[in-house]
C-alpha positions, -999 to +999 in steps of 0.1 A: +041-352-364+039-360-327+050-324-318+023-310-341-004-331-325+008-322-290+008-285-298-028-287-311-040-303-279-023-278-257-037-250-277-072-263-273-068-266-236-055-231-233-087-218-251-109-236-227-090-223-197-092-188-209-130-191-214-143-212-185-179-200-190-181-220-221-178-252-201-200-243-172-238-243-169-252-216-146-285-225-130-305-202-108-335-214-088-356-187-071-388-186-050-411-160-064-427-133-041-460-115-046-457-087-071-454-053-055-484-030-052-477+006-060-498+031-041-500+068-050-503+074-013-504+053+019-537+033+018-567+038+040-580+007+059-612-002+076-616-025+106-636-057+101-665-057+126-662-080+156-624-083+151-593-062+152-583-071+117-580-043+092-583-045+055-573-023+025-607-023+008-601-005-025-575-027-042-581-058-062-560-080-039-565-089-003-542-071+021-548-073+058-533-058+089-533-077+122-511-077+153-485-053+139-481-071+105-494-066+070-506-099+055-512-110+020-523-143+004-508-151-030-508-183-051-520-205-023-495-192+002-493-164+028-468-136+031-463-109+057-443-077+062-439-048+085-447-026+055-478-025+033-460-023+000-427-042+003-406-066+024-428-096+020-416-129+035-430-164+033-453-175+061-457-213+063-493-216+074-526-198+072-528-171+099-554-178+125-571-144+121-582-153+085-608-177+100-626-146+114-629-129+080-662-137+062-657-143+025-683-117+016-667-088+034-661-068+001-698-069-007-707-058+028-682-030+025-697-017-008-732-020+005-724-005+040-742-035+056-730-060+082-752-089+093-782-070+081-773-038+100-762-005+086-724-002+087-709+032+089-673+023+088-646+048+094-616+051+070-584+049+089-551+063+076-520+042+076-504+066+100-533+064+125-532+026+122-495+024+128-496+046+159-528+033+175-535-003+166-520-018+197-537+007+221-570+002+203-567-036+208-557-034+244-585-009+254-612-026+232-616+006+213-639-006+186-664-023+209-668+011+226-668+031+194-704+024+184-697-013+180-674-009+149-699+015+134-725-012+130-759+000+142-777-025+164-748-050+165-746-068+198-709-075+205-702-111+212-671-127+226-642-114+206-618-138+190-585-140+208-550-151+198-551-188+194-523-210+206-527-242+187-509-263+213-521-295+227-519-302+265-485-316+273-482-352+282-472-362+318-435-361+323-432-399+324-448-403+290-428-376+272-405-388+245-374-376+227-365-341+218-375-344+182-408-362+189-441-345+180-454-349+216-423-331+229-428-303+204-464-298+213-455-297+250-430-269+242-456-250+223-481-253+251-454-241+276-445-212+253-482-203+250-488-203+287-458-179+291-471-155+264-442-163+242-459-183+215-458-155+190-420-154+192-418-192+191-441-193+161-421-167+142-389-187+147-405-219+133-428-205+106-410-177+088-386-183+060-369-156+040-377-158+003-351-149-023-361-116-040-372-116-076-377-088-101-408-068-093-436-068-119-471-054-125-490-032-102-526-034-089-555-015-101-579+003-079-614-011-078-642+010-091-663+019-061-693+023-084-689-012-098-718-036-090-713-059-060-696-092-069 
């Protein structure tokens, strides 16, 4: 009887060992990314007057280009990529340039009006943008090019890259390495050396695990009434 009971127990253990998945629970936790946008061809962009921020105007989602990156808000967060249709990664704050974009820019685009002035914007191809954005910004191309195509617009002071760093405290008052005051001092120093963009990338970008792509965007009807 004892031999029979022992044999039954050993047999049950062998079955479990041969099928370990029956005893394990596989849990996957992922961070979702924005759904991809499928373009039939590389998109055209227009430059927002009084800035060097470019937008893709004829899709239903906001896609911006600024300072060599494509930017996209989604579900309360921000993502950026070197490509307009893939490679999005999490960005842990709201990019500074977004404060320069008026909320009614789509209506202005459809009506060809900017601040009450006629706006004759120029569609820019993705290739032109990729090859020229930096030179245009350095030479203030759009100020000289009929003030962004807006008739009668008086160019004001252009927004610049903002280093959100406080002035460093005197050396005697600085605290430990992990203290907020010390961090702000490092940011200020990096800003003064023109290295803040690199510093910010290291602190603010986090790779997001990829997820299965889904859905595509729809082109907006250019004849649709303004929203």
